[in-house]
C-alpha positions in Angstrom: 169.0 66.2 130.1 170.5 63.3 132.1 169.4 59.9 132.8 170.2 56.1 133.8 169.0 52.9 131.7 168.5 50.1 134.0 167.9 46.5 133.2 164.6 44.8 134.3 165.9 43.3 137.7 165.3 43.8 141.4 169.1 44.5 141.9 168.9 47.3 139.1 165.7 48.6 140.6 167.6 49.2 143.9 170.2 51.4 142.1 167.3 54.0 141.1 167.3 54.8 144.9 170.9 55.0 145.4 171.8 56.4 142.0 174.2 59.3 141.0 173.7 62.9 141.4 172.1 64.5 138.6 174.3 65.1 135.6 175.0 68.3 133.7 174.1 71.3 135.7 173.3 70.1 139.3 171.9 73.6 140.3 169.3 73.3 137.3 168.6 69.6 137.9 168.5 69.4 141.6 165.6 71.8 141.8 163.5 69.1 139.7 162.1 65.8 140.6 163.7 62.9 138.9 161.3 61.2 136.3 161.0 57.6 136.0 159.9 55.4 132.9 159.2 51.7 134.0 159.5 48.2 132.5 156.3 46.3 131.9 157.2 44.6 135.4 156.8 48.0 137.1 160.5 48.1 137.9 162.4 51.5 136.9 163.9 51.5 133.7 164.8 55.1 132.6 165.4 57.4 135.4 166.6 61.1 135.3 165.7 64.6 134.1 164.2 65.7 130.9 161.8 68.2 129.5 158.3 66.9 128.1 159.3 67.8 124.6 162.5 65.9 124.9 160.8 62.4 125.3 158.6 60.1 123.3 157.3 56.9 125.0 155.1 54.2 123.5 154.1 50.9 124.9 152.2 47.9 123.9 151.8 44.8 126.4 155.2 44.0 127.8 157.0 46.1 125.1 157.9 49.7 125.1 160.1 52.1 123.4 161.5 55.5 124.4 163.1 58.1 122.4 165.1 60.8 124.3 166.1 63.8 122.4 165.3 65.6 119.3 163.2 63.0 117.1 160.1 63.2 115.3 158.8 59.7 114.1 155.9 59.6 111.7 152.6 59.0 113.4 151.9 55.3 114.0 155.6 54.2 113.2 156.3 53.2 117.1 153.2 51.6 117.5 153.3 49.4 114.4 156.8 48.3 115.2 155.9 47.2 118.8 153.1 45.2 117.1 155.2 43.3 114.7 158.7 43.2 116.3 159.8 39.6 117.4 163.0 40.7 119.1 165.0 43.6 120.0 166.8 43.2 116.8 163.7 44.2 114.7 164.3 47.8 116.2 167.0 48.1 113.6 164.2 49.0 111.1 163.2 52.0 113.1 166.9 53.0 113.9 167.5 53.0 110.0 164.9 55.5 109.1 164.5 57.7 112.3 164.9 61.4 111.8 166.4 63.6 114.2 169.0 62.8 116.8 168.0 60.9 120.0 168.8 58.2 122.4 166.9 55.2 121.5 165.9 52.6 124.2 163.4 49.7 124.1 162.2 47.0 126.8 161.1 43.8 125.4 160.2 41.0 127.9 162.7 41.9 130.4 165.5 42.6 127.8 166.8 46.4 127.2 168.1 47.8 124.0 170.2 51.2 124.2 171.8 53.2 121.6 173.0 56.7 120.7 173.5 58.2 117.5 176.2 57.2 114.8 178.3 60.5 115.3 178.1 59.8 119.3 176.7 63.3 119.6 174.3 61.4 121.8 176.1 58.3 123.1 175.7 55.2 125.4 178.0 54.8 128.1 177.9 51.6 130.6 179.6 50.4 133.6 178.8 47.7 136.3 177.6 48.5 139.6 177.2 45.9 142.3 177.2 43.3 139.6 174.8 45.1 137.3 175.4 46.8 133.9 174.0 50.1 133.8 174.0 52.6 130.9 173.7 56.3 130.7 174.3 59.2 128.3 176.9 60.7 130.7 180.0 58.6 131.6 180.7 60.9 134.7 177.2 59.9 136.2 178.2 56.3 135.9 181.6 56.9 137.4 179.9 58.7 140.3 177.3 55.9 140.6 180.1 53.0 140.8 182.6 55.1 142.8 185.2 55.1 140.0 188.0 57.7 139.6 189.9 59.3 136.8 191.9 57.0 134.4 195.4 58.8 134.2 196.4 56.8 131.2 193.5 58.0 129.3 194.3 61.5 130.3 197.6 61.1 128.8 195.9 60.1 125.5 194.0 63.3 125.6 197.2 65.4 125.3 197.8 63.9 121.8 197.2 66.7 119.1 194.8 66.7 117.2 193.7 63.7 119.3 193.9 60.0 119.9 193.1 58.0 116.8 190.1 55.7 116.5 189.6 53.3 118.3 191.4 54.9 121.1 189.5 57.9 120.9 186.4 55.9 122.3 188.3 55.3 125.5 186.7 57.4 128.4 188.8 59.2 131.0 186.9 57.4 133.6 188.2 53.9 134.9 185.9 51.0 134.2 183.3 53.2 132.1 183.0 52.3 128.3 181.1 53.5 125.5 179.3 52.0 122.6 181.1 51.5 119.2 179.5 53.4 116.2 176.8 51.4 114.7 176.3 49.2 117.9 173.5 48.9 120.2 173.9 47.6 123.8 171.8 45.0 125.2 171.1 44.7 129.0 170.0 41.5 130.4 167.9 40.9 133.5 171.0 38.8 134.8 173.0 42.1 134.8 175.2 41.2 132.0 175.5 43.3 128.6 176.6 42.6 125.1 177.2 44.6 121.9 175.1 44.2 118.5 176.0 45.7 115.3 173.1 47.3 113.5 174.9 49.6 110.9 177.9 49.8 108.9 179.5 52.4 106.9 177.9 52.2 103.2 179.7 52.1 100.0 180.2 55.3 98.0 178.4 54.3 94.9 175.4 57.0 94.5 175.9 59.5 91.7 175.3 63.1 92.5 172.3 63.3 90.3 170.4 60.8 92.8 172.4 61.7 96.0 171.6 65.4 96.0 167.8 64.8 96.6 168.5 62.4 99.1 170.9 64.7 101.1 168.3 67.4 100.8 165.4 65.4 102.2 167.6 64.2 105.2 168.6 67.7 106.0 165.3 68.9 105.6 163.8 66.2 108.0 166.8 66.9 110.6 166.1 70.5 110.7 162.3 69.7 110.7 162.8 67.5 114.0 164.1 70.6 115.8 162.4 73.8 114.2 158.7 74.2 114.3 156.1 76.7 113.1 155.4 79.3 115.8 158.4 78.3 118.0 161.7 80.1 118.5 164.8 78.5 117.3 168.4 80.0 117.2 171.0 79.3 114.8 174.6 80.1 113.6 174.8 82.5 110.7 178.4 82.7 110.0 178.4 83.3 106.2 179.7 79.9 105.6 177.5 77.6 103.3 176.9 75.0 106.3 175.3 77.5 108.6 173.5 79.3 105.8 172.0 76.0 104.6 170.6 75.3 108.0 169.2 78.8 108.6 167.1 78.7 105.2 165.7 75.3 106.2 164.8 76.4 109.5 163.1 79.5 107.9 161.2 77.2 105.5 159.6 75.4 108.7 157.8 78.8 109.8 159.7 78.7 113.0 160.6 82.1 114.6 164.4 82.3 113.5 167.1 84.1 115.5 170.6 84.1 114.0 174.0 84.5 115.6 177.3 85.9 114.0 180.6 86.7 115.3 182.1 89.4 113.5 185.6 88.2 112.4 188.8 89.9 113.9 190.6 89.7 110.4 189.4 92.2 108.0 190.4 89.8 105.2 187.9 87.1 106.4 184.9 87.5 104.1 182.7 85.7 106.2 181.2 89.2 107.4 180.4 89.9 103.5 178.4 86.5 103.1 176.7 86.9 106.3 175.5 90.4 105.2 174.2 88.8 101.8 172.4 85.9 103.7 171.0 88.0 106.4 169.4 90.1 103.7 167.8 87.1 102.2 166.2 86.3 105.5 164.2 89.4 106.1 161.8 87.7 108.6 164.5 86.4 110.8 166.1 88.4 113.7 169.7 88.8 113.1 172.4 89.3 116.0 175.9 90.2 114.9 178.5 90.6 117.7 181.3 93.1 117.0 184.8 91.4 117.6 185.9 93.7 120.5 182.5 92.5 122.4 182.8 88.9 122.3 184.8 86.5 124.5 188.1 85.4 123.5 189.4 82.0 122.7 190.8 80.3 125.8 188.8 82.4 128.0 187.2 80.8 131.2 183.3 81.4 131.2 182.2 83.8 133.9 179.7 81.1 135.2 182.0 78.1 134.6 180.7 76.2 137.5 177.3 77.0 137.6 176.6 76.4 133.9 179.1 73.6 133.4 178.5 71.3 136.5 182.2 70.8 136.4 182.5 69.7 132.8 181.8 66.2 134.1 182.3 64.0 131.1 185.9 64.9 130.8 188.2 67.5 129.0 186.3 69.5 126.5 187.3 69.2 122.8 186.0 72.6 122.3 187.7 74.1 125.4 188.9 77.1 123.6 185.6 78.2 122.6 183.7 77.5 125.9 183.0 81.0 126.8 181.9 81.9 123.3 179.5 78.9 123.1 178.2 79.8 126.8 177.6 83.4 125.3 175.7 82.1 122.4 173.5 79.8 124.5 172.5 82.4 126.9 171.5 84.7 124.1 169.5 82.1 122.5 167.8 81.5 125.9 167.2 85.2 126.2 165.6 85.1 122.7 163.3 82.4 124.1 164.7 79.5 122.2 165.8 76.2 123.7 167.6 74.9 120.6 170.6 76.4 118.8 171.5 75.1 115.3 175.1 74.7 114.5 176.8 73.9 111.0 179.1 71.4 112.6 179.7 68.4 110.5 179.4 70.2 107.2 183.1 70.2 106.7 183.4 66.7 107.5 180.9 65.5 105.3 181.2 67.9 102.3 184.9 69.0 102.3 187.0 66.0 101.4 190.4 65.6 102.7 193.5 65.1 100.5 193.1 61.4 101.3 190.3 61.4 98.6 192.8 61.4 96.0 194.2 58.2 97.6 191.0 56.7 96.9 190.5 58.1 93.5 194.1 56.8 92.5 193.0 53.3 93.2 189.3 53.5 91.9 189.9 55.7 88.9 193.5 55.9 88.2 193.5 57.6 84.8 190.7 60.1 85.5 192.1 61.1 88.8 195.4 62.4 87.4 193.8 65.9 86.5 192.5 66.3 89.9 195.8 65.1 91.5 198.0 67.4 89.4 195.5 70.5 90.3 195.7 69.8 94.0 199.4 69.4 94.0 200.1 72.6 92.2 197.6 74.4 94.2 199.0 73.3 97.7 202.6 73.4 96.3 203.1 69.6 97.3 206.4 68.1 96.7 206.4 65.5 94.1 208.6 62.8 96.0 206.3 62.8 99.2 203.1 63.0 97.0 203.9 59.9 95.0 205.1 58.0 98.4 202.0 59.0 100.1 199.7 57.7 97.3 201.6 54.4 97.0 201.5 53.8 100.7 199.0 50.6 101.3 199.8 50.0 105.0 196.9 48.3 106.8 195.1 50.1 109.5 196.7 48.3 112.6 200.1 49.2 111.1 199.4 52.8 110.6 198.7 53.0 114.8 202.1 51.4 115.0 203.5 54.3 113.1 201.7 56.8 115.2 203.3 55.3 118.3 206.8 55.3 116.5 206.5 59.0 115.6 204.9 60.6 118.7 207.7 63.2 119.1 208.9 63.5 115.6 208.6 66.9 114.1 205.4 67.6 111.9 205.7 66.9 108.2 206.4 70.0 106.1 203.4 71.7 104.9 204.3 70.5 101.4 204.4 66.8 102.4 200.9 65.8 102.1 199.2 63.1 104.2 197.2 60.3 102.6 197.1 57.9 105.8 194.3 56.5 107.6 193.8 59.6 109.8 195.9 62.7 111.0 199.4 62.9 112.2 199.1 62.9 116.0 202.0 64.0 118.2 202.9 64.5 121.9 203.1 68.2 122.8 206.6 69.0 123.5 205.9 69.7 127.0 204.7 66.1 127.8 206.7 64.3 130.2 208.6 61.2 129.3 206.4 58.9 131.3 203.2 60.5 129.5 204.9 59.9 126.0 205.7 56.3 127.1 202.2 55.4 128.3 200.7 56.9 125.0 203.2 54.9 123.1 202.4 51.7 125.0 198.7 52.2 124.5 198.9 52.8 120.9 201.1 49.7 120.5 198.5 47.5 122.4 196.0 48.9 120.2 198.1 48.0 117.2 198.8 44.6 118.3 195.1 43.8 118.8 195.0 44.2 114.7 191.9 46.3 114.7 190.2 46.9 111.3 189.2 50.3 110.1 185.5 51.5 110.0 185.7 51.2 106.2 188.4 49.6 103.8 188.6 52.9 102.1 190.7 55.5 103.9 188.6 58.5 102.9 185.3 56.8 104.0 187.1 55.9 107.2 188.2 59.5 107.7 184.9 60.9 107.0 183.1 58.9 109.6 186.0 59.6 112.1 185.8 63.2 111.6 182.1 62.8 112.4 182.8 61.2 115.5 185.1 63.8 116.6 182.8 66.4 116.1 179.8 64.6 117.6 181.8 64.0 120.8 182.9 67.5 121.1 179.2 68.6 120.6 178.1 66.1 123.1 180.8 67.4 125.8 179.8 71.0 125.2 176.0 70.3 125.7 176.6 68.6 129.0 178.8 71.6 129.8 176.1 74.1 129.1 173.3 72.2 130.5 172.5 74.8 132.9 171.6 77.4 130.1 168.5 75.5 129.4 169.7 75.5 125.5 170.6 72.5 123.6 173.4 72.8 120.8 172.2 70.8 117.8 174.1 69.9 114.5 171.8 68.4 111.9 174.5 67.4 109.8 175.5 64.9 112.3 172.1 63.1 112.3 172.3 59.5 111.2 170.3 59.9 108.1 172.2 63.1 106.8 175.6 61.2 107.6 174.5 58.1 105.8 173.2 59.9 102.9 176.7 62.0 102.5 178.8 58.8 102.8 176.9 57.0 99.9 178.0 59.8 97.4 180.5 58.6 95.0 184.0 59.9 95.9 184.6 61.4 92.3 181.5 63.5 92.8 182.4 65.1 96.0 184.9 67.5 94.4 184.5 69.5 91.4 186.7 72.1 89.7 185.8 75.7 90.5 183.0 74.6 92.9 183.0 74.6 96.8 181.3 71.7 98.3 179.4 70.6 95.1 177.4 67.9 97.1 175.8 70.4 99.4 175.7 72.8 96.8 173.5 70.6 94.7 171.4 69.5 97.6 170.6 73.1 98.4 169.5 74.3 95.0 166.1 75.7 95.4 166.4 76.1 99.2 169.3 78.6 99.3 169.3 81.6 96.9 171.5 80.7 93.9 173.9 83.7 94.6 174.6 82.4 98.1 175.6 79.0 96.6 178.5 80.3 94.6 180.9 81.1 97.5 184.2 79.5 96.9 186.0 80.7 100.2 186.2 79.7 103.7 186.5 82.0 106.8 190.0 81.6 108.5 190.3 82.4 112.4 194.0 82.3 113.2 193.6 85.9 114.4 191.3 84.8 117.0 193.5 82.2 118.3 196.6 84.5 118.6 194.5 86.9 120.3 193.0 84.5 122.7 196.3 83.1 123.8 197.9 86.6 124.1 195.0 88.1 126.2 194.7 85.1 128.6 198.3 84.5 128.7 198.8 85.9 132.2 196.1 83.6 133.6 197.6 80.6 131.8 201.1 81.4 133.1 199.8 81.7 136.5 198.3 78.0 136.1 201.9 76.8 135.4 202.8 77.7 139.0 200.3 75.0 140.3 199.6 73.0 137.3 197.5 69.8 138.0 198.9 67.9 135.0 202.3 68.4 136.4 201.1 66.9 139.6 200.1 63.9 137.7 203.5 63.6 136.0 202.0 64.2 132.5 203.3 67.7 131.7 206.6 69.7 132.5 205.2 73.0 133.9 208.3 74.8 132.8 208.2 73.5 129.4 204.7 74.6 128.9 205.5 78.0 130.5 208.2 78.3 127.8 205.8 77.4 125.0 203.3 80.0 126.1 206.1 82.7 126.1 207.9 81.3 123.0 207.4 82.5 119.3 204.6 80.9 117.3 205.3 81.6 113.6 202.8 79.4 112.2 199.1 78.5 113.2 199.7 74.9 113.6 202.1 75.9 116.5 199.2 76.8 118.5 197.2 73.6 118.2 199.2 71.6 120.9 198.2 74.1 123.5 194.3 73.3 123.1 194.2 69.8 124.6 196.7 70.4 127.3 194.8 73.5 128.4 191.5 71.7 128.3 192.9 68.8 130.3 194.2 71.3 132.9 190.8 73.2 133.2 189.0 69.9 133.7 191.2 68.7 136.5 190.5 72.1 138.2 186.9 71.6 138.1 185.0 69.8 140.7 185.8 66.2 139.3 183.7 63.6 141.1 185.0 60.2 141.8 182.7 58.9 144.4 178.8 58.1 144.8 176.7 61.1 145.0 173.3 61.7 146.9 170.3 59.4 146.4 168.4 59.9 143.3 164.7 59.0 144.3 162.6 58.3 141.3 159.2 59.6 141.0 156.6 58.0 138.8 156.4 60.7 136.2 156.7 60.3 132.4 155.0 56.9 132.2 154.6 55.5 128.8 151.3 56.2 127.2 
């Protein structure tokens, strides 16, 4: 799917005739005529490529609403809204209760509302073209339309490991192309201007588990139901972990024809295989596919049809670059089974596996009752007492944490026994980043700190949960654009707005329980997933796959060091990167810096477009009913 959203004006209408080349897979979309949904004025509003089951359109007089994606509104919901709404702000009520995951856009009396999802798995980007603000779901399409090039400073930010902190994570790699902030919708005016409006804020964690378990269950059931229907084929991961297992049982309950996928782990000590066998046995009507370790693509492997399936990875460097070949393998297998949707458990860890920072929140909200949890976690992880106490006492504001990240860009990582209770991770530039790249990133972080941004929630753990969802949602969106040519969409129900909100409302003290893994999800899935499968306390570990991937692909990676695009831009020292690839890596975390660097390099080697593409002529199909 790809599309442009245009304001209701003659200048914008002209852009529909000289718009960008189709996004996603060019080979796939160039064989299809573009579709258009029109404003009440008759001018083009939404122009692009989508399948019939990916769009819902409703109109009433000079008002209309379009949903693009996987959403299943209750019958009559959209019609009643159009009858009663007084302005675009009244669409908030729909956005707050709509199940599934979609782009939502509305046209009311010449004004346009456009928004994606809270996790940005579906996102709205915008730029100005000939004095008109245009929106889209793919920033590269807007860059091509406006003739904009790559923002090399943003590319330097992408070298940060594990990634740039919020709000710099919202910065695109295309000059002059911006994306909406979480919880905001974009208004496009007939005069060509735009403005952002907040419609959602991170909720307070006040709901007890006894009440929130049912809310999470209902939200997840609706999320899966928006994608899986009786009599239709749906593909899903079944790793053996609790997240994917929950989705498979929810999908099976819809009556859909379920096809599951499992990667057999390389490490025999990884008990994912054991739990997969148990889960598969409890789903006898599903068709299960288990791929042996020696028959699957490796990490860091380039997909065999990189350009045809990915269209050049147009949005930017893939966050999941290391798994690109594996994800293409899964998507093509799903397509071969007749499925157009593949469910993933992405988002489950972010919502239901609290980071150590939950202790920082507990100490402030429940200082006495938090002590047993704190002591247990310190002993379990062998944290040193001094750094633990200092971390828990740290109360620096969010802006100051950005300054601290800037100051420590090239410092060694903290020792594993020094826990982090900060606002986010501990980003570092890789050792092969040039001095210019480090200086650029330090300046950008400093400028962000000087702007004194607030966090997404005053509680550090709540902020981290939503930031984690943003990271995963962005990665999912990028991969879907890269795999558009397969005809299969990767879907992550845990990242749906209603599921995310339900999880964020759970009390912090209920998110961890002694002797129980993911207690909130476990409680929510009682009666859905067999009790024996809810008792797992372990989690699969895949460092063996990471080491193997680098080893088996090292020759190609070393060859790239001889002609490194990142070196040509002055961002990476090719010799230092080569030494890093050849050097010892005694700890798994020593592998992490390679991921973003190799992703940026792979993207730069693709057909990155920086100029307007061929004309996009809109045909009057997909009109509102």
